[in-house]
C-alpha positions as CSV (number, residue, x, y, z in Angstrom):
1,X,-6.7,-0.6,-9.8
2,X,-4.3,-3.5,-10.5
3,X,-3.0,-6.2,-8.3
4,X,0.6,-6.9,-7.3
5,X,1.9,-10.0,-5.5
6,X,4.3,-9.8,-2.5
7,X,6.9,-11.5,-4.7
8,X,6.6,-8.8,-7.4
9,X,6.8,-6.1,-4.7
10,X,9.8,-7.7,-3.1
11,X,11.5,-7.9,-6.5
12,X,10.9,-4.2,-7.0
13,X,12.3,-3.4,-3.6
14,X,15.3,-5.7,-4.1
15,X,16.1,-4.0,-7.4
16,X,16.1,-0.6,-5.6
17,X,13.3,0.7,-7.8
18,X,11.6,3.9,-6.7
19,X,8.3,2.9,-5.4
20,X,5.5,4.8,-3.8
21,X,4.4,2.4,-1.0
22,X,1.5,3.2,1.2
23,X,0.3,1.3,4.3
24,X,-3.4,1.9,4.9
25,X,-3.6,0.2,8.3
26,X,-3.9,1.9,11.7
27,X,-0.9,3.4,13.5
28,X,-0.7,0.6,16.1
29,X,-0.5,-2.0,13.3
30,X,2.2,0.0,11.5
31,X,4.2,0.1,14.8
32,X,4.1,-3.7,15.1
33,X,5.3,-4.4,11.6
34,X,5.6,-2.5,8.3
35,X,7.3,-2.6,4.9
36,X,8.6,1.0,5.2
37,X,5.7,2.6,3.4
38,X,4.0,5.9,4.2
39,X,1.3,5.4,6.8
40,X,-2.0,6.7,5.5
41,X,-4.9,4.9,7.3
42,X,-7.9,3.9,5.3
43,X,-10.1,6.3,7.3
44,X,-8.1,9.2,6.0
45,X,-8.5,8.0,2.5
46,X,-12.2,7.6,3.0
47,X,-12.5,11.2,4.2
48,X,-10.4,12.3,1.2
49,X,-7.5,13.5,3.5
50,X,-4.8,12.6,0.9
51,X,-2.8,15.8,0.8
52,X,0.4,13.8,1.6
53,X,0.1,11.8,-1.7
54,X,-1.6,14.4,-3.9
55,X,1.6,14.7,-6.0
56,X,1.4,11.0,-6.8
57,X,-1.8,11.1,-8.9
58,X,0.0,10.1,-12.1
59,X,2.6,7.8,-10.6
60,X,2.4,4.1,-9.6
61,X,1.1,3.9,-6.0
62,X,1.3,0.5,-4.3
63,X,-1.0,0.0,-1.3
64,X,-0.9,-2.7,1.3
65,X,-2.8,-3.5,4.6
66,X,-3.0,-6.6,6.8
67,X,-4.7,-9.0,4.3
68,X,-5.4,-7.0,1.1
69,X,-9.1,-6.0,1.8
70,X,-8.5,-2.5,3.1
71,X,-5.9,-1.8,0.5
72,X,-8.3,-2.9,-2.2
73,X,-10.9,-0.4,-0.9
74,X,-8.2,2.3,-0.6
75,X,-7.2,1.6,-4.3
76,X,-10.8,1.9,-5.4
77,X,-11.3,5.2,-3.6
78,X,-8.1,6.7,-4.8
79,X,-9.0,5.6,-8.4
80,X,-12.3,7.6,-7.9
81,X,-10.3,10.6,-6.8
82,X,-8.3,10.5,-10.0
83,X,-5.2,8.5,-9.1
84,X,-4.3,6.8,-12.3
85,X,-2.1,3.9,-11.4
86,X,-3.0,2.2,-8.0
87,X,-1.8,-1.3,-7.1
88,X,-3.3,-3.5,-4.4
89,X,-0.8,-5.9,-2.6
90,X,-2.6,-9.3,-2.7
91,X,-2.6,-10.9,0.7
92,X,-1.1,-7.9,2.4
93,X,1.5,-8.0,5.2
94,X,0.3,-11.5,6.3
95,X,1.2,-12.9,2.9
96,X,4.6,-11.0,3.1
97,X,5.3,-12.5,6.5
98,X,4.3,-16.0,5.3
99,X,6.6,-15.8,2.3
100,X,9.5,-13.7,3.6
101,X,9.3,-13.7,7.4
102,X,9.1,-10.8,9.8
103,X,9.2,-7.2,8.7
104,X,10.7,-4.1,10.4
C-alpha cells in the first residue's frame, strides 16, 4: 500500500488519466457525496467479495473513504489478497471537501 494525497488524485483526474477509483464507504455515504469511484464497501472487502475488481489485481487501485482509515484497512486487505498496487487517499473525502469543496 502506498499513500496518495487529494491534490495528487485531483491532478490525475484533471489530466484525464485512467484511474481505478474505489469508494469503500457505505451506500448512504456514497449517495451524499462521492468522487465518482466504484462503490465497494469495506465490509465486502473484509469478506473477500471483490469479484467486481478482480481484473485490477495488477493495476493501480486508488481507494478512499470518509477520513482515510477504512481505505487504509481496505488497501491492507487487498494487498493480502494479491492486489499489487493499492493507494490510500490520505484524509479521504473530508480532506477533498476541505481543499476543493463539495463533490457530486
